[in-house]
C-alpha positions as CSV (number, residue, x, y, z in Angstrom):
1,M,-106.1,135.0,-200.2
2,L,-104.8,135.9,-203.7
3,T,-107.8,136.4,-205.8
4,K,-108.9,137.0,-209.5
5,K,-112.6,137.5,-210.3
6,N,-114.6,137.5,-213.4
7,T,-112.6,135.0,-215.4
8,T,-114.9,133.2,-217.8
9,L,-113.6,129.6,-218.7
10,N,-115.6,127.0,-220.4
11,A,-113.3,124.1,-220.3
12,E,-114.1,120.9,-218.3
13,H,-110.9,121.5,-216.4
14,P,-110.1,125.2,-216.0
15,V,-107.2,126.3,-218.1
16,L,-105.1,129.0,-216.5
17,P,-105.6,132.4,-218.1
18,N,-102.4,133.7,-219.9
19,D,-102.4,136.7,-217.8
20,L,-103.1,135.1,-214.4
21,F,-100.4,136.7,-212.4
22,V,-100.3,140.0,-214.4
23,S,-104.0,140.8,-214.1
24,C,-104.5,139.1,-210.8
25,P,-104.4,141.6,-207.9
26,L,-101.8,139.7,-206.0
27,A,-100.5,142.6,-204.2
28,L,-97.6,140.9,-202.8
29,E,-95.3,142.7,-200.3
30,E,-91.8,143.4,-201.3
31,V,-90.1,140.4,-199.7
32,E,-92.8,138.2,-201.2
33,A,-92.3,139.4,-204.6
34,H,-88.6,139.2,-204.4
35,L,-88.6,135.7,-203.0
36,F,-91.0,134.4,-205.9
37,V,-88.9,136.1,-208.6
38,M,-85.6,134.8,-207.1
39,A,-87.0,131.3,-206.9
40,L,-88.4,131.6,-210.5
41,G,-84.9,132.5,-211.6
42,C,-83.5,129.3,-210.3
43,L,-85.7,127.2,-212.7
44,T,-84.4,126.3,-216.2
45,N,-86.1,124.9,-219.2
46,Y,-84.3,121.6,-218.5
47,S,-85.4,121.3,-214.9
48,Q,-87.2,117.9,-214.2
49,R,-88.4,119.1,-211.0
50,L,-89.4,122.8,-210.4
51,T,-87.1,123.2,-207.2
52,F,-85.2,126.2,-205.9
53,Q,-82.7,126.8,-203.1
54,L,-81.7,130.3,-201.9
55,T,-80.0,131.6,-198.9
56,F,-81.6,134.0,-196.5
57,G,-79.1,136.5,-197.6
58,D,-80.0,136.1,-201.3
59,V,-83.5,137.3,-200.5
60,L,-82.7,139.7,-197.5
61,P,-79.1,140.8,-197.7
62,D,-77.9,143.2,-195.0
63,M,-80.2,141.9,-192.2
64,N,-79.5,139.8,-189.1
65,A,-80.7,136.0,-189.1
66,D,-83.5,136.6,-186.7
67,D,-85.0,139.4,-188.7
68,Q,-84.5,137.4,-191.8
69,L,-86.5,134.5,-190.5
70,V,-89.4,136.5,-189.4
71,R,-89.8,138.3,-192.6
72,L,-89.2,135.0,-194.7
73,D,-91.7,133.2,-192.4
74,K,-94.4,136.0,-193.2
75,A,-93.6,135.7,-197.0
76,Q,-93.8,131.9,-196.9
77,K,-97.3,131.9,-195.2
78,R,-98.7,134.2,-198.0
79,L,-96.8,132.5,-201.0
80,V,-98.1,128.9,-200.2
81,Q,-101.8,130.2,-200.2
82,P,-103.4,129.0,-203.4
83,L,-104.3,131.5,-206.2
84,K,-108.0,131.7,-206.6
85,Y,-109.9,132.7,-209.7
86,E,-113.7,132.7,-210.2
87,G,-115.9,133.0,-213.2
88,L,-118.9,131.6,-215.1
89,R,-119.0,128.3,-216.9
90,L,-122.3,127.5,-218.8
91,G,-124.0,130.2,-216.8
92,K,-123.0,128.6,-213.4
93,R,-120.4,130.3,-211.1
94,F,-117.1,128.3,-210.3
95,S,-114.1,129.0,-208.4
96,H,-110.7,127.4,-208.8
97,R,-107.7,127.3,-206.5
98,I,-104.3,126.4,-207.6
99,P,-101.2,126.6,-205.3
100,L,-97.9,128.2,-206.7
101,F,-95.8,125.8,-204.7
102,T,-96.3,122.2,-203.6
103,E,-93.8,123.0,-200.8
104,M,-91.6,125.7,-199.2
105,S,-89.2,125.5,-196.4
106,I,-87.3,128.0,-194.4
107,D,-84.6,126.8,-192.2
108,Q,-82.7,129.2,-189.9
109,D,-80.1,126.5,-189.0
110,T,-78.9,126.2,-192.7
111,G,-79.9,129.6,-193.6
112,L,-81.9,128.2,-196.8
113,V,-85.2,128.7,-198.3
114,T,-86.1,125.8,-200.5
115,G,-89.2,124.6,-202.3
116,V,-90.9,123.3,-205.3
117,F,-93.2,125.1,-207.7
118,N,-96.4,123.3,-208.6
119,D,-95.6,121.4,-211.8
120,Y,-98.9,122.1,-213.2
121,L,-97.7,125.6,-213.6
122,R,-94.5,124.7,-215.4
123,Q,-95.3,126.1,-218.9
124,F,-96.8,129.2,-217.3
125,L,-93.9,129.8,-214.9
126,S,-91.5,129.4,-217.9
127,D,-93.5,131.8,-220.0
128,L,-93.5,134.3,-217.2
129,A,-89.8,134.0,-216.6
130,A,-89.1,134.5,-220.3
131,G,-91.5,137.3,-220.7
132,Y,-90.3,139.8,-217.9
133,A,-87.1,141.0,-216.3
134,P,-86.9,140.3,-212.7
135,T,-87.3,143.9,-211.6
136,Q,-90.1,144.3,-214.0
137,L,-91.9,141.2,-212.6
138,E,-91.4,142.3,-209.1
139,S,-92.9,145.6,-209.8
140,L,-95.9,143.8,-211.4
141,L,-96.5,141.5,-208.5
142,M,-96.4,144.3,-206.0
143,R,-98.8,146.7,-207.8
144,R,-101.9,147.5,-205.9
């Protein structure tokens, strides 16, 4: 489970902390971080739906299709888990879970990874993409 602890929020509906991904110990594996960053790169400020489409080769070049499928399947399982952050609100503990993606598919027949980011995260994802170079963001997501 991807987790952040000790976030204090007082809003009726929790607001995402500005540094959720940066300060959250995501500890993504290399393939997971690369897939996330490449998917994020497919978004534009004008996207009505936060969709992405990548080929297996975009994410894992120089690897056979069977190995690509195994590694992408593992990455998919982890990336579709919701982020979890916890904290105190008016002296009471709370936890909040929010998925990064509303859906993600891998299809060996077409060689495509497709998905939709959670629209609730639209502004946050846009800020994240604008604030970091892809290699820098990958590095931050993989830090331990």
